VEXDREN-2710 file (C-alpha; in Angstrom, 1 decimal):
% VEXDREN-2710
k/r/px/py/pz
1/MET/-39.1/-6.4/-18.2
2/LYS/-36.0/-4.9/-19.8
3/ARG/-33.0/-7.2/-19.3
4/VAL/-29.9/-5.4/-18.0
5/ILE/-26.6/-7.2/-17.9
6/SER/-24.4/-6.2/-15.0
7/ILE/-20.7/-6.0/-15.7
8/SER/-19.9/-6.5/-12.0
9/LEU/-21.8/-9.8/-12.1
10/ALA/-19.8/-10.7/-15.2
11/VAL/-16.5/-10.1/-13.4
12/MET/-17.6/-12.1/-10.4
13/THR/-18.4/-14.9/-12.8
14/ILE/-15.0/-14.7/-14.3
15/LEU/-13.2/-14.9/-11.0
16/MET/-15.5/-17.8/-9.9
17/GLY/-14.8/-19.9/-12.9
18/CYS/-16.0/-18.7/-16.3
19/SER/-13.8/-18.4/-19.4
20/PHE/-14.4/-16.8/-22.7
21/SER/-13.0/-17.3/-26.2
22/LYS/-12.2/-14.5/-28.6
23/ASP/-15.2/-12.1/-28.7
24/LYS/-17.8/-14.9/-28.9
25/HIS/-19.3/-13.7/-25.6
26/THR/-19.3/-10.0/-26.2
27/PRO/-22.4/-8.6/-24.5
28/ALA/-25.3/-7.9/-26.8
29/GLU/-25.4/-4.3/-28.1
30/PRO/-28.8/-3.5/-26.5
31/VAL/-27.0/-2.7/-23.2
32/SER/-24.4/-0.6/-24.9
33/THR/-26.2/2.7/-24.8
34/GLU/-26.9/2.5/-21.1
35/LEU/-23.3/1.3/-20.4
36/LYS/-21.9/4.0/-22.6
37/ASN/-23.7/6.7/-20.7
38/ALA/-22.4/5.2/-17.4
39/ASN/-18.8/4.8/-18.5
40/SER/-17.6/5.3/-22.0
41/PHE/-14.1/3.7/-21.4
42/GLN/-15.7/0.5/-20.1
43/HIS/-18.0/0.5/-23.1
44/SER/-15.1/0.9/-25.4
45/ILE/-13.3/-2.0/-23.9
46/LEU/-16.3/-4.2/-24.4
47/TYR/-17.4/-3.1/-27.9
48/SER/-14.7/-1.2/-29.7
49/SER/-12.5/-2.7/-32.4
50/PHE/-8.8/-3.3/-31.6
51/SER/-7.7/-0.3/-33.7
52/ASP/-10.3/2.1/-32.1
53/LEU/-9.4/0.9/-28.6
54/ASN/-5.7/1.5/-29.2
55/VAL/-6.5/5.1/-30.1
56/ILE/-8.4/5.5/-26.9
57/LEU/-5.7/3.9/-24.8
58/LYS/-3.2/6.4/-26.0
59/THR/-5.2/9.1/-24.2
60/LYS/-5.2/7.2/-20.9
61/SER/-2.6/7.5/-18.1
62/GLU/-1.4/4.4/-16.2
63/LEU/-3.5/5.6/-13.3
64/GLU/-6.7/5.7/-15.4
65/ILE/-5.8/2.2/-16.8
66/ASN/-6.0/0.9/-13.3
67/THR/-8.9/2.9/-11.9
68/HIS/-12.0/0.9/-10.9
69/PHE/-15.2/1.3/-12.9
70/PRO/-18.4/2.1/-11.0
71/ASP/-19.3/-1.7/-10.8
72/GLY/-16.0/-2.4/-9.0
73/SER/-14.1/-4.0/-11.9
74/THR/-10.9/-2.9/-13.5
75/PRO/-10.3/-2.3/-17.2
76/LEU/-8.2/-5.4/-17.4
77/GLU/-11.0/-7.5/-15.8
78/THR/-13.5/-6.1/-18.3
79/ALA/-11.2/-7.1/-21.1
80/VAL/-11.0/-10.6/-19.7
81/TYR/-14.8/-10.7/-19.7
82/ARG/-14.9/-9.8/-23.3
83/GLY/-12.5/-12.7/-24.0
84/ASN/-10.4/-11.2/-26.8
85/ALA/-6.6/-11.8/-26.2
86/GLU/-5.7/-9.0/-28.6
87/ILE/-7.7/-6.5/-26.5
88/THR/-6.4/-7.7/-23.2
89/ASP/-2.8/-7.5/-24.5
90/ALA/-3.4/-3.9/-25.6
91/ILE/-4.6/-3.0/-22.1
92/ILE/-1.7/-4.8/-20.5
93/SER/0.8/-2.9/-22.8
94/ALA/-0.9/0.3/-21.7
95/GLY/0.1/-0.5/-18.1
96/ALA/-2.8/-2.5/-16.6
97/SER/-2.1/-4.2/-13.4
98/PRO/-3.5/-7.7/-12.5
99/PHE/-2.8/-7.0/-8.8
100/ILE/-5.7/-4.5/-8.4
101/LYS/-8.5/-6.2/-6.5
102/ASN/-12.1/-6.0/-7.7
103/LYS/-14.1/-3.9/-5.3
104/ILE/-17.1/-6.3/-5.3
105/THR/-15.3/-9.7/-5.2
106/GLY/-12.3/-8.6/-3.2
107/ARG/-10.1/-10.7/-5.6
108/SER/-7.6/-9.7/-8.2
109/LEU/-6.8/-11.5/-11.4
110/TYR/-3.4/-12.3/-9.8
111/ASP/-5.3/-14.1/-7.0
112/THR/-7.0/-16.3/-9.7
113/TYR/-3.6/-16.8/-11.4
114/LEU/-2.1/-18.1/-8.1
115/THR/-5.1/-20.4/-7.5
116/VAL/-4.8/-21.9/-11.0
117/LYS/-1.0/-22.2/-10.6
118/LYS/-1.4/-24.2/-7.4
119/GLY/-3.8/-26.6/-9.2
120/GLU/-6.7/-25.7/-7.0
121/THR/-9.1/-25.0/-9.8
122/ASP/-10.1/-26.3/-13.2
123/SER/-9.6/-25.2/-16.8
124/LEU/-12.6/-22.8/-16.7
125/ARG/-10.4/-20.1/-15.2
126/ILE/-7.7/-20.5/-17.8
127/GLU/-8.6/-17.2/-19.6
128/SER/-8.0/-15.0/-16.5
129/PHE/-4.9/-17.1/-15.7
130/LEU/-3.3/-16.5/-19.1
131/THR/-4.2/-12.8/-19.0
132/SER/-2.7/-12.3/-15.6
133/SER/0.4/-14.3/-16.6
134/ARG/1.0/-12.0/-19.6
135/ALA/0.4/-8.9/-17.4
136/VAL/2.8/-10.1/-14.7
137/SER/5.5/-10.7/-17.4
138/GLN/4.9/-7.2/-18.8
139/ILE/5.2/-5.6/-15.4
140/LYS/8.4/-7.5/-14.6
141/ALA/9.9/-6.3/-17.9
142/ASN/8.8/-2.7/-17.2
143/ILE/10.2/-2.8/-13.7
144/LYS/13.6/-4.0/-14.9
145/SER/13.8/-1.3/-17.5
146/ILE/13.2/1.6/-15.0
147/ILE/14.8/0.4/-11.8
148/THR/18.3/1.8/-12.5
149/GLN/17.1/4.8/-14.5
150/ASP/14.3/6.2/-12.4
151/PRO/14.1/5.2/-8.7
152/ASP/11.3/7.6/-8.0
153/GLY/9.4/6.2/-11.0
154/TYR/9.9/2.8/-9.6
155/LEU/8.3/3.8/-6.4
156/ARG/5.3/5.4/-8.2
157/LYS/4.8/2.2/-10.2
158/VAL/4.9/0.0/-7.1
159/LEU/2.2/2.2/-5.6
160/THR/0.1/2.7/-8.7
161/LEU/0.0/-1.0/-9.7
162/ASN/-0.2/-2.4/-6.2
163/ILE/2.7/-4.7/-7.1
164/PRO/3.3/-7.4/-4.4
165/LEU/6.7/-8.1/-2.9
166/THR/7.1/-11.5/-4.6
167/ILE/7.1/-9.7/-8.0
168/ILE/9.6/-6.9/-7.2
169/PHE/11.8/-8.5/-4.5
170/ASP/14.4/-10.0/-6.9
171/SER/14.8/-6.9/-9.2
172/LEU/14.9/-4.5/-6.2
173/PHE/17.4/-6.3/-4.1
174/GLN/19.7/-7.6/-6.8
175/LEU/20.9/-4.1/-7.1
176/TYR/21.1/-3.3/-3.4
177/PRO/23.0/-1.4/-2.0
178/LYS/23.3/0.6/-5.2
179/PHE/19.6/1.4/-5.2
180/PRO/19.0/4.5/-3.2
181/LEU/18.2/3.6/0.5
182/SER/15.6/6.4/0.8
183/ILE/13.6/4.8/-2.1
184/VAL/14.0/1.3/-0.6
185/GLU/12.7/2.5/2.7
186/LYS/9.7/4.0/1.1
187/ILE/9.0/0.9/-0.9
188/ILE/9.3/-1.5/2.0
189/ALA/6.7/0.6/3.9
190/THR/4.0/0.2/1.2
191/PRO/1.0/-2.0/1.9
192/SER/1.6/-4.3/-1.0
193/LEU/4.8/-5.5/0.6
194/ASP/2.9/-7.3/3.3
195/SER/2.7/-10.3/1.0
196/GLU/4.7/-13.5/1.7
197/LEU/7.9/-14.3/-0.1
198/THR/8.7/-17.6/-1.7
199/ALA/11.0/-20.0/0.2
200/LYS/13.9/-19.1/-2.1
201/GLN/13.3/-15.3/-1.5
202/LYS/13.1/-15.8/2.2
203/GLU/16.5/-17.4/2.1
204/THR/17.8/-14.5/0.0
205/ALA/16.3/-12.1/2.6
206/SER/18.3/-13.8/5.3
207/LYS/21.5/-13.3/3.4
208/LEU/20.7/-9.7/2.7
209/PHE/20.2/-9.2/6.4
210/ILE/23.8/-10.2/7.0
211/LYS/24.9/-8.0/4.1
212/GLU/23.0/-5.0/5.5
213/LEU/24.2/-5.7/9.0
214/ASN/27.9/-5.6/7.9
215/THR/27.2/-2.3/6.2
216/GLN/25.6/-0.8/9.3
217/LEU/28.2/-2.2/11.8
218/SER/30.9/-0.5/9.7
219/SER/29.2/2.9/10.0
220/GLU/29.4/5.3/13.0
221/ASN/25.7/5.6/13.3
222/PRO/24.0/2.4/12.4
223/HIS/20.2/2.2/11.7
224/PHE/18.0/-0.8/11.3
225/SER/15.1/-0.1/9.1
226/LEU/16.1/-2.6/6.4
227/LEU/17.3/-5.1/9.0
228/LYS/13.8/-5.1/10.5
229/PHE/12.3/-5.6/7.0
230/PHE/14.7/-8.5/6.2
231/SER/14.1/-10.0/9.6
232/VAL/10.3/-10.2/9.1
233/LYS/10.5/-11.4/5.5
234/SER/13.2/-14.1/6.1
235/HIS/11.2/-16.0/8.7
236/PRO/11.7/-18.9/9.4
237/SER/15.0/-19.1/7.4
238/ILE/18.2/-19.1/9.5
239/ILE/19.8/-15.6/9.7
240/SER/23.4/-16.4/10.5
241/TYR/27.0/-16.2/9.6
242/ARG/27.6/-19.5/8.0
243/PHE/30.8/-21.5/8.3
244/ASP/31.2/-24.8/6.5
245/THR/33.6/-27.7/7.3
246/GLU/33.9/-31.1/5.6
247/ASP/31.5/-32.6/8.2
248/SER/29.2/-29.9/9.3
249/THR/27.7/-26.5/8.6
250/TYR/27.9/-24.0/11.5
251/HIS/25.2/-21.3/11.6
252/ILE/26.6/-18.6/14.0
253/SER/24.2/-16.1/15.6
254/PRO/25.1/-12.5/14.4
255/ALA/25.0/-11.3/18.0
256/ALA/27.3/-14.1/19.1
257/LEU/29.9/-13.2/16.5
258/ILE/29.7/-9.5/17.4
259/VAL/30.3/-10.4/21.1
260/TRP/33.2/-12.7/20.0
261/ARG/34.7/-9.9/18.0
262/ASN/34.4/-7.4/20.9
263/SER/36.2/-9.8/23.2
264/ARG/39.3/-9.6/21.1
265/ILE/39.7/-5.9/20.3
266/PRO/38.2/-2.7/21.8
267/PRO/34.4/-3.1/21.6
268/LYS/32.4/-1.3/19.1
269/HIS/28.5/-1.1/19.0
270/GLU/28.7/-3.3/22.0
271/SER/25.2/-2.2/23.2
272/LEU/23.6/-3.4/19.9
273/ALA/24.2/-7.1/20.5
274/ALA/20.9/-7.7/22.2
275/GLN/19.0/-5.8/19.6
276/ILE/20.7/-7.8/16.8
277/GLN/19.9/-11.0/18.7
278/ASP/16.2/-10.2/18.5
279/LEU/16.2/-9.0/14.9
280/SER/18.0/-12.1/13.7
281/ASN/15.4/-14.3/15.5
282/TRP/17.8/-16.1/17.8
283/SER/17.0/-17.0/21.4
284/LYS/19.1/-15.1/23.9
285/SER/21.2/-18.1/25.1
286/ASN/21.8/-19.7/21.6
287/ALA/25.0/-18.9/19.7
288/ILE/25.7/-21.7/17.1
289/ALA/23.4/-24.1/15.3
290/ILE/25.2/-27.2/13.9
291/CYS/23.9/-29.1/10.9
292/SER/25.4/-32.1/9.2
293/SER/23.5/-31.1/6.1
294/ASP/21.9/-27.9/4.8
295/CYS/19.2/-27.1/7.3
296/LYS/16.8/-24.3/6.5
297/ASP/15.7/-23.2/9.9
298/LEU/16.8/-23.5/13.6
299/GLN/14.2/-26.1/14.3
300/ASN/16.0/-28.5/12.0
301/ALA/19.4/-28.0/13.5
302/GLU/21.0/-31.2/15.0
303/ARG/22.6/-29.2/17.9
304/ILE/22.4/-25.7/19.2
305/VAL/25.1/-24.5/21.6
306/THR/25.3/-21.5/23.9
307/TYR/28.0/-18.9/24.1
308/GLU/29.2/-20.4/27.4
309/GLU/29.5/-23.9/25.7
310/ILE/31.7/-22.4/23.0
311/LEU/34.3/-21.2/25.5
312/LYS/34.6/-24.8/26.8
313/ASP/35.1/-26.4/23.4
314/PRO/38.4/-25.8/21.5
315/THR/36.8/-26.9/18.3
316/LEU/34.0/-24.3/18.6
317/VAL/36.6/-21.7/19.6
318/ASP/38.5/-22.4/16.3
319/ILE/35.2/-22.2/14.3
320/MET/34.4/-18.8/15.8
321/ASN/37.9/-17.5/15.1
322/ASP/37.8/-18.8/11.5
323/ALA/34.3/-17.4/10.9
324/LEU/35.4/-14.0/12.3
325/SER/38.5/-13.8/10.1
326/GLU/36.4/-14.4/7.0
327/GLN/34.0/-11.5/7.5
328/PRO/34.5/-8.4/5.2
329/GLY/34.4/-4.8/6.3
330/ILE/36.1/-2.4/8.7
331/PHE/34.1/-3.6/11.7
332/TRP/35.4/-7.2/11.5
333/GLN/39.0/-6.4/11.1
334/VAL/40.8/-8.1/14.0
335/PRO/44.7/-7.8/14.0
336/ASP/45.2/-10.3/16.8
337/MET/43.1/-13.5/17.0
338/GLU/44.4/-14.5/20.4
339/PRO/42.0/-13.9/23.4
340/ARG/43.1/-11.1/25.6
END
């Protein structure tokens, strides 16, 4: 019986734990004719010399570099199977994404990368780990180079390469709000951004919520598309206006501070307080969370007080007034800090 080597089986083997060294495991040439007829690009990745493959890669678009082969694998996975670092690097440089999932296994090289990084596997997966690591670094470099020059190109790259939020979050929102809001809103609606953020990025998202809220409150017609995004992605970090004293840190509910501000000068956006309360993940009755150290979420707060309790405590009244006076933007400007 003629023996046929299945590339899809090879890719599944890679993701389950096999590693290959430089070209020592290139498939035997007897299958090359049949494979070449099925997909010449895949055949070239497996059998071509480095120089010949480079010529071929110059004719391929970034979309083609990330298109699945009939067996469900991607060009980058096929290169990993071949086990030649020079070949994989050439495909990475051509724009290959490690985030595209294999249609058969349902896993991407990046999934394997994360598994190895967490220490949940052994050294047999090191080849795919190293390849994905190099690919992620290349994509980060490419993203940084186009983010300020070509916002539409940035959006196309996110969609084409299926880049997860953890990879693009820092570069995208370091530049916010200079980055066009229309592009940001399109990007945050992409499926790849359903992924979880790191703990540090969640904390950043909570701070960006406050930054965006200040921007919207200072406008005549506020909208909350980005606030909803930051609200979901920051969970369970505290979304608050933070005020520090020598003894404690006071996390003030955004809605509570808006109500406080509106009690001192003619109200503005008064009807939005309840909506902001929900978006910032605060319970309706809670206004300030007090921590003696840096607590990361409301559950770790030592004390949570209501708006009514603030009115009865001169110390908390002073905290609210001081916190209000520190906020930037037209919305927060209060000429008279004495209650009416």
